[in-house]
GUDONU-681993 format. One record per residue: residue in one letter; z, y, x of N, C-alpha, C, CB in turn. Coordinates in pm, whole numbers, plus 32768, in hexadecimal, padded with zeros to 4 digits. Glycine has a CB too. Layout:
residues N
AZYXZYXZYXZYX ...
//
This chain:
residues 330
M36BCC850C4BA3663C7F9C50635E8C7DAC4B136ABC775C530 K357DC7AEC4F23505C784C4AE3513C6F3C4803489C795C509 A34E0C6D6C40A34E3C64EC3D63471C63DC372356DC62EC393 I3443C5C1C36633E4C5A0C2FD3433C570C284337DC533C32D I3420C5B3C214346CC598C19B3413C550C13634A5C61AC15F M3444C4E1C0FF3404C4A1C08D3435C4E9C00F3423C406C087 T33DDC534BFD13404C58BBF6133F9C546BEDA33B0C607BF61 A33AAC4DBBED23397C493BE553361C409BE773335C4E0BDF4 V3358C3B3BE143319C331BE253284C341BE0C3357C2C6BDC4 G3233C30FBE6931A4C31EBE523150C30FBECF318AC3A2BE16 A30E1C356BED3307FC34FBF3F30B6C391BFBD2FFBC392BF15 P3071C382C02F30A4C3BBC0AC30C0C450C0A73042C3A1C119 D307CC499C04F3092C52AC04E3118C553C0123023C56DC000 V316DC4F3BFE731F6C517BFC0324DC52EC03B3233C4AABF66 L3219C510C0B33261C52AC12F3248C5BAC15A3236C4C6C19D Q32B4C603C17332A7C68FC19832FEC6ADC21232CEC6EAC123 L32CAC6FDC26D3315C72CC2E1336AC7A3C2B632B5C754C356 Q33EFC798C2C63449C802C29C34B8C815C3033486C7E1C212 D34FCC886C2F83576C89EC34535EDC872C2F13583C935C36E I3642C81CC32B36BCC7F1C2E63731C7FFC34736AFC75EC2B1 D37AAC7F1C3143820C7FDC368382AC785C3C8389FC807C312 E3858C7A0C4413872C732C49E38E7C6DFC46C388FC769C52D P38E1C65BC47C3953C608C45739C4C619C4BB3929C573C44E N3A3EC607C48F3AB3C613C4E53B02C592C4E73B0CC688C4B7 I3B44C577C5563B9AC503C5623C0EC510C5003BCFC4F3C5F4 S3C26C4A5C4B33C90C4A9C44E3CF9C43CC4603C53C49EC3C5 T3CE0C3DBC4BA3D44C375C4D83D50C368C56F3D1EC2EBC497 T3DBCC32BC59C3DD9C327C62B3D7DC2CBC6793E67C2FDC641 T3D35C271C6353CDFC211C67D3C4BC233C6713CF7C184C648 Q3C2DC2A9C6403BA1C2D1C6353B6FC316C6B33B8EC32CC5BD I3AEBC313C6C43AA9C35FC72E3A3BC3B4C6EF3A6FC300C79C K3A1DC422C73039AFC477C705393EC469C76A39DBC50CC6F7 V38C6C452C7373852C437C78D37E7C4A0C774381BC3AAC774 R37B6C4D9C7E1373DC52DC7D936C5C4CEC7DE3738C599C84E L3682C4C0C76E3613C461C766359AC494C7B335EEC447C6D3 K355DC437C7FC34E3C456C8463468C416C80834F1C428C8D6 A347EC3A9C7BD340FC364C77C3446C310C70933C2C30BC7E1 A33F0C2FAC6A63414C2A9C63133A1C24AC6123434C302C5B5 G33BFC1C8C60D3359C167C5E93339C170C5553386C0D9C60D V32BCC157C5343290C155C4A8326FC0C5C4853214C1B5C491 N32AAC093C4183299C008C3F13268BFFFC361331DBFBBC401 P3229BF8EC33C31FDBF7FC2B0326CBF93C24A31C2BEF6C29D V32EABF70C26D3356BF83C20D3365C017C1E933DABF4DC245 D3348C071C248334FC100C22B32EDC125C1BC3332C153C2A9 T3275C0F1C1C43210C113C1603232C0D4C0D93185C0E4C18E K3270C05EC0DB3295C01DC05C3306C069C01732C0BF8BC075 I3367C098C06633D4C0E8C02B339CC169BFF13440C108C095 R3342C1A9C03B3306C224C00932B8C20BBF8832A9C261C074 H3277C199BF803222C17BBF0B3273C149BE9331BAC114BF31 H32DDC0FABEAD3326C0B9BE4033B0C0F5BE253334C027BE5F G33E9C139BE87346DC174BE7434D3C142BED9349FC157BDEB L3543C189BEE235ABC169BF4335EBC0E2BF243616C1D6BF45 L3624C0A4BF8C3664C023BF7B36F6C02FBF51365BBFD4BFFB Y3725C0A8BF4137AAC0C3BF0B379AC11FBE923809C105BF77 D37FBC11BBE3A37F9C172BDC5382EC1FBBDED384DC135BD51 M37DBC244BE3537FEC2C7BE693791C32ABE433811C2C3BF04 P37B5C3AABE373751C40EBE1036F8C436BE853797C489BDD6 L3681C462BE64362AC4A0BEC63652C533BED53593C492BE9D P362DC575BF4335D5C546BFAD361CC4E9C010359AC5BBBFF7 A35CBC4A7C0653602C44DC0CA35ACC455C1473608C3BBC095 V35E8C42EC1B735A0C424C236358AC391C25335F0C469C2AC L350CC36AC26534E8C2DFC27E34EBC2C1C314345EC2C0C244 G34CEC243C33534C2C21BC3C13537C1C8C3F034B4C294C418 C3523C145C400358EC0ECC42D359BC0E9C4C63575C05FC3FA D352CC0F2C50B352DC0E3C59D353AC169C5E334AEC09DC5CC G3593C170C64535A3C1EBC69135C5C1D3C722360DC240C652 A35A5C235C77535CCC236C80235E4C2C6C82B355FC1F3C85D G364DC2D9C87B366DC360C8A636E0C364C907368CC3B6C82F E371AC3DAC9153784C3F1C9783806C418C9303759C461C9DC V3872C3D9C95938F5C3F9C921391DC486C94D395FC391C94E V3945C4DAC8EC396DC563C90C3A00C57EC8ED3916C5C5C8C1 E3A3EC528C89C3ACAC53CC8763B05C4B7C84B3AD8C5A6C804 I3B86C4A2C8663BC6C424C83F3C4BC43EC7F93BDCC3CAC8BB G3C70C3E2C79F3CF1C3E9C75E3D61C3C5C7BE3CF5C38EC6E4 S3DDCC3E4C7983E4FC3D4C7F33E6CC342C8153ECAC412C7B5 A3E3FC2E4C7C13E5BC256C7DC3DE0C20CC80F3E8EC214C75E V3D76C251C8303CFDC210C8633D16C1E0C8F13C83C270C85E S3CFCC15FC9073D17C125C98A3C9AC0F1C9D03D79C0B4C97C Q3C2DC0E4C9853BB7C0A3C9BD3B4DC103C9F13B79C04BC955 F3B58C182C9CB3AEFC1E2C9EF3B2CC265CA1C3A91C1F9C979 K3ADAC2B1CA633B01C336CA923A89C393CA823B32C333CB27 P3AA0C416CA7D3A2FC472CA7639CDC45BCAEA3A61C503CA77 G394DC45DCAC938E5C444CB2B38ADC3B7CB27391AC45FCBB1 D38F4C35ACAE838C2C2D1CADD3843C2CECA88392DC273CAA1 K37E4C27BCAB33769C267CA66377BC1E9CA0F36ECC258CAC6 V3765C1F9C98E3786C18EC9303712C171C8D13804C1B2C8E1 W3716C0F7C89B36B6C0CFC8333701C085C7C53643C076C86E F36C9C083C74E3710C048C6DD36B4C03DC665378DC09BC6B9 C36DDBFE9C60736A1BFE2C5823711BFFEC51F365CBF55C566 H370FC075C4E6377BC09DC48C374EC114C43837FBC0C0C4DC G3777C112C3B83758C182C36036CCC178C3253767C204C3AA G36AAC1DCC2D73624C1E6C2A1360BC198C22235C5C1BBC306 L3674C15DC1E93663C10DC1703690C155C0F236B0C08BC17E G36CCC1CBC10536F5C21AC0913787C23FC08E36D4C1D1C016 R37D9C1FEC0E13867C220C0E73881C278C16138C0C1A0C0EB E3874C23FC1D93881C290C25337FBC2D3C27338AFC238C2CA Q3805C343C2B8378DC389C2E33738C330C33C37B1C40BC32D G36B6C33AC32C3659C2F3C3833638C342C40035DAC2D2C338 N35D1C315C44735B6C348C4CD353AC3A1C4D935A7C2D6C529 Y3500C3C8C4683496C42DC46C34D8C4B7C4743438C421C3EE A3521C4D0C4DE356EC54CC4E93593C566C57A35EDC544C491 D35C2C5DFC59635E8C604C61F3669C5BFC64C35F8C69AC62A Y36C7C5AAC5EF3749C570C6123771C509C5A937B6C5DFC61F T37C5C4ACC5D23806C450C5753892C433C5A537B4C3CEC565 V38E8C40AC54A3970C3DFC56A3982C353C53239DBC443C530 L39B8C2F9C58439CFC270C5573A40C232C5A6394FC21BC565 D3A77C1C6C5713AE5C181C5B43AB1C13CC6313B28C11CC556 Q3B03C13DC69A3ADAC100C7193ABAC06CC70B3B47C113C780 R3AEDC02CC6A33ADBBF9CC6923A4DBF76C6693B3CBF68C62C W39F8BFD9C64D396DBFBEC62A390FBFD7C6A03943C014C5B5 V3942BFFFC71238F0C03BC77B38F0BFE6C7F93922C0C7C79B G387EBFE2C83F3873BFA1C8C13839BFFEC928381EBF24C8B7 L3852BFE0C9A63814C02BCA133781C003CA1F385EC014CA99 M372BC065CA2D369DC04BCA3C3680BFFBCABA3650C0CECA3F P3610BFB2CABE35E3BF7ACB3D35D1BFE9CBA4355EBF2CCB2B D35F8BFCFCC2035F1C037CC873563C068CC9E362BC002CD0A T3501C00FCC8E3476C031CCAF3426C060CC363432BFBBCCEE A3463C065CBC0341AC08BCB47341AC121CB333458C047CACD S33ACC154CB0033A8C1DFCAD133EBC1E6CA493315C214CACA F340BC25ECA1D3446C26EC99833E5C23BC92D346AC301C97E V3365C252C9403301C225C8DF3300C18DC8D63274C25AC904 E3300C14BC9483301C0B8C9483381C083C90832F4C082C9D7 A33F2C0C1C92A3471C092C8F43479C0A5C85D34E5C0DCC937 A3443C113C82A3447C12CC79A33EDC0CDC74C3420C1BBC77C A338AC095C78F332CC03CC74C3363BFB0C73532ADC033C79B L33CDBF8BC77D33EEBEFDC7893460BEC4C734340EBEE4C810 P34CEBF09C71A3542BEC3C6E03526BE71C66235ABBF25C6C1 L34EBBEACC5FB34D7BE62C57F347EBDEAC594349CBEBDC515 V3410BDF8C5DD33B3BD88C5EA33ECBD1AC644332CBDB8C622 L3437BD41C6AB3474BCDCC70134DBBC89C6B434B6BD1DC77B I3532BCCEC66B359ABC87C620355CBC2FC5B435FDBCECC5E0 T34F3BC62C57434AEBC15C50C346EBB97C5473443BC6BC4C7 A3422BBA8C5B433DCBB36C5EF343EBACFC6253380BB64C65F W34A8BAFDC667350DBAA1C69C354DBA51C62B357ABAEFC6EB G3577BA97C5C235B8BA54C552355FB9EDC51135E3BAB9C4EC A34E0BA10C4FE3483B9B4C4BD3464B93BC5153402B9FCC49A L3449B952C5933420B8E4C5EC3494B88AC61433DFB91CC668 F3503B8C6C63A356EB879C67935E2B859C61935A4B8C5C6F0 D3611B8BDC5CE3683B8A6C576365BB85AC4F836C4B92AC551 R35F0B883C4B735C1B83EC4403560B7CDC463357FB8A0C3E1 G3508B7E4C4C334A1B781C4E434CDB716C545342BB7C5C51B G3538B72FC5913568B6CCC5F13501B6A7C65A3593B651C5A9 L34ABB702C67F343EB6E4C6DC3473B6B6C76333E4B75EC6EE Q3438B649C7973462B60EC81633ECB608C877349DB583C800 A340CB5FFC8F633A6B5EEC95D3354B571C93F33E6B5E5C9E9 G32D2B57DC9503279B50CC9393246B501C8AB32BFB48FC95C Q3281B54AC84D3250B548C7C431D9B5A6C7B332C0B56EC763 T3193B593C7453122B5E9C723314BB646C6B130A5B596C6FC V312FB6C6C6C2314DB729C65A30CDB770C63231B8B78FC68B L30BCB783C5B03050B7D6C57B308BB85CC5523008B790C501 I305AB8C7C58F3088B94FC5703016B99AC52D30B8B99AC5F2 H3028B9B9C4AE2FC0BA03C4662FC1BA96C4912FD5B9F7C3CE A2F4ABAD3C4912F39BB61C4B32F76BB81C53B2F7BBBBAC447 G2F48BB38C59F2F81BB45C6252F6DBBCBC6672F49BADEC67B A2F10BC1CC6382EFABCA0C6742F51BD0CC6362E68BCC7C667 G2F9BBCEAC5CD2FECBD4DC588306EBD6DC5D0300BBD1FC4FF G30BDBDC4C5943139BDF0C5D33197BD7EC5EF317EBE55C57C V31B6BD2CC58A320CBCB8C59E31C3BC4BC5EB323EBC82C517 G3147BC32C5C630FCBBC5C60330ECBBD0C6983077BBBCC5C5 H30D3BC48C6CB30B5BC53C75A3130BC3FC7B13077BCDBC778 V31A9BC57C77B3221BC35C7C8324ABBA4C7AF3295BC94C7A5 A322BBB70C7363249BAE4C71931FDBA87C7783227BAC3C687 I3181BAA7C7963134BA56C7F6317CBA51C87C30A6BA90C807 Q31A8BAC3C8AC31EABAC8C92F326EBA7DC92F3201BB59C957 L32BDBA8CC8C5333DBA45C8BE3327B9AEC8BA338DBA72C843 A32C3B983C86E32A7B8F3C864327BB8BBC8EB323BB8D9C7F9 K322BB906C93331FFB8D7C9B83274B8D4CA1A3190B932C9EF L32CEB935CA113345B934CA67339CB8B9CA493397B9B4CA53 K3396B888C9CF33E0B80FC9A9339DB791C9DC33EEB809C912 G331CB79BC9FF32D4B725CA2E3284B6E0C9C23332B6C4CA69 A3267B726C954321CB6ECC8E63186B700C8F83249B729C861 R3139B6ADC8B430A9B6C0C8A93090B71CC832305DB636C899 V3042B786C846302FB7EBC7DE2FA0B7EBC7AA3053B876C814 I2F95B7D6C7282F18B7ECC6E02F2DB868C68A2EEEB76EC688 T2ECBB8C0C6872EDDB93AC6372E5DB95CC5EE2F09B9B0C68F T2E6AB9AEC5862DF7B9DAC5372DE0BA70C5492E0BB9B8C4A2 V2D61BA97C54C2D3BBB24C5542CBBBB37C5042D27BB52C5E9 S2C91BBB5C4F52C1DBBD4C4A22B9EBBF0C4F02C3CBC49C44B S2BA7BC03C5742B31BC2DC5C02B34BBF7C64E2B28BCC5C5C2 E2AC1BBF8C68E2AB7BBCDC71A2B07BC29C7762A24BBCBC746 Q2B09BCAAC7572B57BD09C7A82BEBBCE5C7A42B41BD98C776 K2C1EBCC5C72E2CAABC9EC7232CC2BC16C7632CD5BC9CC690 A2C5DBBC0C75F2C6CBB3EC7A12C83BB50C8362BEEBAE6C788 E2C3ABBABC8732C4DBBC4C9022CD7BBFFC91D2BE0BC23C937 F2D05BC53C8C12D89BC90C8CF2DF7BC27C8CE2DA0BCF5C85E V2DF4BBCCC86E2E60BB68C8652E57BB00C8D32E5BBB23C7DD K2DDFBAE5C9022DD2BA8BC9762E17BAC7C9F02D3DBA6EC996 A2E0ABB4BCA002E4ABB8ECA712EE2BB8ACA652E1ABC1FCA79 L2F15BB7AC9EB2FA6BB6EC9D62FD9BAE2C9EF2FC9BB98C949 G2F7CBA81C9F92FA5B9F8CA162F81B991C9AD3035B9F4CA29 A2F40B9BAC9402F1BB95AC8D72EC2B8EDC9122ED5B9A1C861 D2EDFB871C8EF2E91B800C9232E0FB7EBC8D72EE4B781C91F E2E15B7F5C8532D9DB7EAC7FF2DA0B857C7962D94B75FC7BD V2D28B88AC7772D1CB8F8C7172CB9B8D0C6AA2CEEB97BC75E I2CE2B8E6C62F2C8CB8C7C5BB2C65B94AC5792CD5B869C555 L2BE3B961C5682BB3B9D4C51C2BB4B9AEC4882B23BA01C54B Y2C18B9DFC43F2C27B9B4C3B52BB6B9E7C35C2CACB9E3C37F T2B67BA47C38E2AF4BA78C3432A7FBA17C34B2AC9BB01C378 Q2A85B9B7C3A72A15B95CC3BD2A36B8CAC3A229E5B96AC44B R2AB7B8A5C3A42ADBB819C3952B52B808C3372AFBB7DCC41C D2B58B795C2F72BD0B773C2AC2C40B756C30F2BB7B6F9C24D V2CAEB79FC3012D17B798C3652D57B70EC36B2D82B800C349 A2D76B6D4C2FA2DB6B650C2FA2D5CB5E8C33A2DD9B625C26C D2CDAB5EAC31A2C7DB58CC3592C7BB59EC3F02BEFB59DC320 A2C79B61CC41D2C74B637C4AC2CF3B609C4F22C5FB6CCC4C4 V2D68B622C4B52DE6B5F8C4F32DEDB561C4FC2E5EB62EC4A2 N2DC6B51BC4932DCBB48AC4962D68B450C4FB2DAEB452C40C E2CF7B492C50B2C98B467C5722CD3B47AC5FD2C14B4B6C565 L2D16B4E9C6142D50B505C6972DC8B4ADC6B72D78B597C69F T2E06B475C6512E80B426C6662E6BB391C64A2EEFB45AC60C G2DEFB366C6482DD4B2D9C6302DFEB2AAC5A62E19B286C696 G2DF9B306C5452E1DB2E5C4BD2EB1B2EFC49E2DF0B25FC49F N2F02B314C5012F94B317C4EC2FC6B396C4AB2FDAB304C56F G2F85B407C4C22FB7B488C4953018B4C4C4F92FFAB47AC40E A3043B53EC4E0309EB585C53A312FB564C5163087B61FC532 D3183B553C57B3211B535C5643257B5A8C51C3258B519C5E9 V3232B623C540326AB69AC50131F6B6F5C4DB32CFB6E4C560 V31F9B729C4613195B78AC43431DFB809C40D3140B753C3BD F31B0B879C43F31EEB8FBC428318DB953C3DC3219B93EC4AE D31AAB96AC35B3157B9BCC304318BBA4AC3023152B982C275 T313BBAA7C3343160BB35C333310FBB83C2CC314DBB71C3BD V30C1BB3DC278305EBB80C2243084BB82C1902FD9BB3CC234 G30A1BB0BC15530C4BB0DC0C8309BBA8FC07D3086BB82C087 A309CBA98BFF83096BA24BFA1301DB9CBBFB93096BA50BF14 E2FA7BA03BFC12F30B9B0BFD02F30B966C0552EB2BA06BFC4 V2F57B9ACC0BE2F5EB96CC1422FCBB901C1442F78B9D4C1B0 F303BB91CC10330A5B8B7C0FA3071B839C0B6311FB8EFC0AD K302BB849C0482FF4B7D7BFFF2F96B786C0582FA9B807BF81 Q2F3DB7C9C09E2EDDB785C0F52F22B741C16C2E75B7E7C128 S2F97B776C1922FDCB745C209301EB6BDC1F43044B7A8C234 I3036B697C1783077B616C1603026B5A6C19D308BB5FEC0C9 A2FA3B5ABC18A2F4BB542C1BF2F3CB549C2572EC3B54BC17E A2F68B5B7C2942F60B5C5C3262FE2B5A2C36B2F37B652C34B T304BB583C31D30CFB566C35430E2B4CFC362313EB5A2C2FC A3114B4A4C3D43129B416C3ED318FB3DBC38C3157B400C47D H3183B359C37131EBB315C3243271B328C36B31C9B27DC313 F32D7B345C31D335EB361C3503363B3E3C3A1338EB2EDC3A6 G32FDB438C39132F8B4B7C3D9333FB525C38D3269B4DFC3F2 R3332B59FC3C03376B613C3863311B683C36C33E7B646C3E3 L3319B6BAC2F532C1B728C2CB3319B7A1C2AA3269B6FEC24F I330AB80AC2FA335FB881C2F03309B8F7C2C533A6B89FC377 T333BB944C26432F1B9B8C2333348BA34C23232BAB99DC1A8 L3307BAA8C240334CBB29C237334CBB60C1AA330BBB8CC295 L32FCBB25C15232E3BB63C0D032FBBB00C05F3254BB99C0C8 D32FCBB32BFE7330EBADFBF70328CBA92BF563336BB36BEF4 P328FBA0CBF5C3213B9C0BF4831E9B9B5BEB73223B937BF7F G3239B9E7BE5B3216B9E1BDCE3224B955BD953189BA13BDBA E31ECB942BD1F31F3B8C0BCDE3187B865BD1931E1B8CDBC45 L31B4B7F3BD4E3158B797BD913171B709BD633167B7A1BE29 N3109B6B9BD6E3117B628BD5E3142B5F1BDE63092B5E5BD2B L31BDB5C3BDEF31F4B596BE6E31F2B4FEBE7D3282B5C8BE7E A319FB4BBBE2D319AB428BE333174B3F7BEBD3138B3F2BDCB E3111B437BEFB30E6B40BBF803150B42BBFEA3061B44CBFA6 A3192B49CBFDB31FFB4BEC037326FB456C02C3236B54BC01A R328CB42BBFB332F3B3C5BF9F32C6B340BFDC3311B3B3BF07 M3248B31BBFC73215B29EBFFF321DB29FC0973186B286BFD2 R320CB315C0D43212B321C16632A1B32FC19A31C0B399C194 N3302B336C140338DB34AC168339FB3CAC1BA33BFB2D2C1B8 L3362B435C18D3368B4B2C1D833ECB4FAC1C132F4B50EC1B1 L341CB53AC22B3487B59BC21D3446B624C20D34E9B598C299 I3467B66AC1A2342DB6EDC187349AB755C19833F0B6F4C0F7 G347EB7BAC1E834E3B81FC20634ADB8ACC1F73518B80DC291 F350BB909C1E634E9B997C1D7352CB9E6C2463514B9CCC14C E34E5BA4AC278351EBAA2C2DE3516BB32C2AC34D2BA93C366 L358BBB6FC2983595BBFEC27535FCBC3BC2D235BEBC13C1DC M35CEBC7CC33B362CBCAEC3A0367DBD25C36E35E1BCD4C41E L365ABD5CC2FB36A5BDCBC2C33727BDA0C27F364EBE16C260 T373ABD1EC26A37AEBCEDC2213833BD21C25937AEBC57C223 P3849BD20C2DE38C9BD54C31138E5BDE3C2E838CCBD4AC3A7 M387CBE37C2E13890BEC0C2B338AABEC5C21D3816BF17C2D6 L385CBE79C1D23865BE7EC14138E8BE42C10D37F0BE36C103 R391DBDDFC1563996BD99C1293A0FBDB5C182397CBD03C123 D39FFBE0CC1E73A6DBE30C2423AADBDB4C2813AD9BE81C1F6 L3A59BD62C2BF3A85BCE6C2FD3A99BCFAC3923A1FBC74C2E2 S3B15BCFDC3BE3B33BD1FC4493B06BCB2C4A93BC8BD38C459 E3B16BC33C4873AEFBBC9C4E43A58BBC9C4FA3B1CBB40C4AF A3A0CBBDDC490397BBBE3C49E3951BC5DC4EE3937BBE4C413 R3998BCCCC4DC397CBD44C52D3990BD27C5C039D6BDB9C501 D39FBBCE0C5E23A15BCBDC66E39A7BC63C6A53A9DBC78C67C K3973BC09C6513904BBB3C67A388ABC08C69B38E1BB4EC60B H3870BC6EC64D3800BCC7C668380DBD09C6F037F5BD31C5FB L3885BD35C7123899BD76C7943888BD12C8053924BDB6C79A D38AFBC95C7F03898BC2EC8563802BC1AC86E38DABBA8C82C I37B6BC1BC8023724BC0DC80E36EBBC81C86036E1BC08C782 L3714BCFBC84036E1BD6FC88A3708BD68C91E3715BDF1C84C K377FBD37C93A37ABBD2AC9C53754BCC7CA11383FBCFEC9CC H373BBC53C9D736E4BBF1CA173657BC2ACA2C36DDBB71C9C2 C3623BC6BC9C5359BBC9FC9CD3590BD12CA2F356CBCCCC944 A35FABD62CA3E35F9BDCCCAA335EBBD91CB2F3679BE21CA9A Q362EBD23CB493623BCE1CBCB3596BCB0CBE23687BC6DCBD5 W355ABC71CB7D34D1BC41CB8B346FBCB5CB9F34A8BBEECB10 F3486BD23CB57342EBD96CB673434BDC9CBF73455BE07CB05 D34AEBDD4CC2D34BDBE06CCB53485BDA5CD1D3550BE21CCD2 Q347DBD26CCFA3443BCC2CD5433ABBCB8CD463481BC3ACD3A G3372BD07CCEC32E2BD05CCD732B2BC90CC84329DBD04CD5A L330DBC4CCC3F32EABBD6CBF032CFBBF7CB5D3359BB70CBF9 L32EBBC71CB3632DDBC9ACAAB32AABD2ACAA93364BC8DCA5E K324DBD45CA503217BDCDCA4631F3BDEBC9B6319BBDDECAA2 T31DBBE6AC99C31ADBE92C918312ABEDDC9253216BEE9C8D0 H30D9BED4C8BE305BBF1CC8BA3067BF8DC8542FE4BEBDC896 I3053C008C8813059C07DC8292FCAC0A2C80430A4C0F6C86F S2FA7C08FC7852F1FC0AFC75A2F0DC144C7402EFBC05FC6DE E2F79C183C70F2F75C214C6F42FFBC252C7172F51C230C65E Q2FF5C2C1C760306BC310C7813054C39AC7473086C315C81D L30A0C3BCC6DF3087C436C6933102C490C694305FC414C604 P30EFC513C68B3162C56CC67D31A4C55AC5F43138C600C691 L3223C57FC5EC3270C56FC5703226C5ABC4F932F9C5B1C57F A31E6C61BC50C31A2C65FC49D3131C60DC461316CC6E4C4CB D3103C5A6C4A93095C552C47830C6C4D1C4373039C530C4EB A313EC4D4C3FE3173C45DC3BC3118C42EC34A31FFC479C386 I30DAC48BC303307FC464C297300DC40FC2CF3046C4E2C24F K2FD3C43AC33E2F67C3EDC37B2F97C363C3A62F2DC439C3F3 A3010C35CC3DD3048C2DBC4083051C27AC39330D2C2EFC447 H3080C2ABC320308AC255C2AA3000C22DC27730D8C29DC23A Q2FA2C288C27D2F1AC269C2512EDDC1FCC2A92EC1C2E7C254 L2EF5C203C32A2EBEC19EC3862EFAC114C36A2ED9C1C6C417 I2F7CC10FC3532FBBC08EC3372F86C054C2B43054C09CC330 E2F7AC0A6C24F2F4DC074C1CD2EB9C050C1CD2F67C0DBC162 A2E6CC089C2292DDFC063C2352DD1BFD8C2702D93C0C8C28A G2E36BFACC2BC2E35BF27C2F82DDABF22C3732E08BEC1C293 H2DD9BEACC3B02D7EBE8DC41E2DA1BED0C4A22CF2BEB3C3F7 S2E12BF16C4AA2E38BF50C52B2E7EBEE5C57F2E95BFCCC518 S2E77BEF5C6022EB8BE98C65E2F39BED6C6912E5ABE72C6D4 G2FA0BE84C6A7301BBEB5C6E13064BF15C6862FFEBEF8C763 K309ABF80C6C030F5BFDAC67930C4C06AC679317FBFD3C6B8 I30F7C0B5C61530E3C144C60A3169C188C61E30A3C16BC580 V316EC1F0C67031EBC233C69231DDC2C9C6813215C210C722 L3245C306C646324DC398C63E32A1C3CDC6B2328AC3C6C5B5 T3274C439C6F132BEC474C76032FBC4F8C7343263C489C7DB L336FC517C77133B9C58FC74D33CBC5E7C7C83441C56AC70F 
//
């Protein structure tokens, strides 16, 4: 089968299109999927640049997000049959094969049925960002109807679904973007107020929009500097959730505000083999599939590229400033 192989740690050109052996079912609860599309996420580029998340040798196949059709099932598989259309976030971290390939094999317990109305491209774009946004907003952030949430980088892969989930919850959404074009994009997703962080101090703008109170929940999808600036934008007794390591910070003001600070890493169930958290992920995908089919949730695909253009996909993500998701098709 065709696959994109990470041959070394380094720049995007370490990714090579090669022929490798098809994976085979090895346990009774596994399924084999003919992949139709693979989502490309920033974590893919970080693994390629810094190394695998397991102590395993290269080469490796990257790609956590996948969507495709079941072609074979193990003898104890009860949830799926050949022909089922499925989506999942599994593999691509250095232990199990990722989804930049024609086929993958994985346990049925990681897999959900795709939304009925979604294309394979749309389905492959969503699992990681949906699970990440849900975990940050609701599980770690405790976001409730009527509260105000600040979502940084609202036009990005995680941000653009986080806006929609927060609005479905009944929250007021403030978000940050870099341009007027992106401002129009996030408004169309439901954002109530948009701050151009290139033109205004974000904390000042949030406090102005909230009568000096700050946001009840702040969701940082960017990193250390944004996390630091977000403390002053978070309401007293509020929650500040980040996807990344904020580094060494002076947390005196966070302490004075009695902030709850939380981290969201949706890869933890894979990295630590946590079955209960895995089941939670599938519950999230089930809920989101229903919303997608009801027209309440959508994804924006900024680039749809053939598998052979994986290098370009990584270059686009690392260049930044893209909206929505990038997907490889097979």
